[in-house]
C-alpha positions as CSV (number, residue, x, y, z in Angstrom):
1,M,6.2,16.4,-17.0
2,D,5.2,19.5,-18.9
3,Y,1.9,21.4,-18.7
4,H,0.5,20.0,-21.9
5,R,1.0,16.4,-20.8
6,A,-0.5,17.1,-17.4
7,K,-3.6,18.6,-19.1
8,E,-3.9,15.6,-21.5
9,I,-3.8,13.3,-18.5
10,L,-6.4,15.3,-16.6
11,E,-8.8,15.3,-19.6
12,S,-8.2,11.6,-20.5
13,P,-10.9,9.1,-19.8
14,R,-8.4,6.4,-19.0
15,E,-6.3,6.0,-15.9
16,H,-2.6,7.1,-15.9
17,D,0.1,6.2,-13.4
18,V,1.4,9.6,-12.2
19,Y,3.7,10.1,-9.3
20,F,4.8,13.0,-7.1
21,Q,7.8,12.4,-4.8
22,G,7.4,8.6,-5.3
23,K,3.7,8.5,-4.4
24,R,0.9,7.8,-6.8
25,I,-1.4,10.8,-7.3
26,W,-4.4,12.1,-9.1
27,I,-4.4,15.4,-11.0
28,Q,-7.4,17.5,-10.1
29,N,-6.6,20.7,-12.0
30,V,-3.8,22.3,-14.0
31,D,-2.9,26.0,-14.1
32,N,-1.3,27.1,-17.4
33,E,-0.3,30.6,-16.1
34,N,1.6,29.3,-13.1
35,K,2.5,25.9,-14.6
36,T,1.2,24.1,-11.5
37,A,-1.1,21.2,-10.8
38,Q,-3.5,20.7,-8.0
39,I,-3.1,17.1,-7.0
40,F,-3.9,14.6,-4.2
41,P,-2.5,11.2,-3.2
42,A,-4.4,8.2,-4.6
43,T,-4.6,7.0,-1.0
44,D,-5.9,10.2,0.5
45,P,-8.2,12.5,-1.6
46,N,-8.4,15.0,1.3
47,E,-4.7,15.8,1.1
48,E,-4.8,18.3,-1.8
49,M,-1.7,20.3,-2.7
50,T,-0.5,22.5,-5.5
51,V,2.9,21.6,-7.1
52,P,4.9,22.5,-10.2
53,V,3.9,20.2,-13.1
54,T,7.6,19.7,-13.7
55,D,7.7,17.7,-10.4
56,L,5.2,15.1,-11.7
57,M,6.4,11.9,-13.2
58,E,4.5,9.5,-15.4
59,D,5.1,5.7,-15.4
60,H,5.0,4.5,-18.9
61,A,5.2,0.8,-18.0
């Protein structure tokens, strides 16, 4: 995924299926300068991490 798509998903009012390493996640913030996203697993909002946006995958099903 690229930065712009991650930002669109973050700002979208609808739910998107986004995955990191096979696990469904929520995007909490995106950093344009570093091209990273602050995310957390859909199953554990306390497990925040910062990852490259290029490591995020969107399911278009």
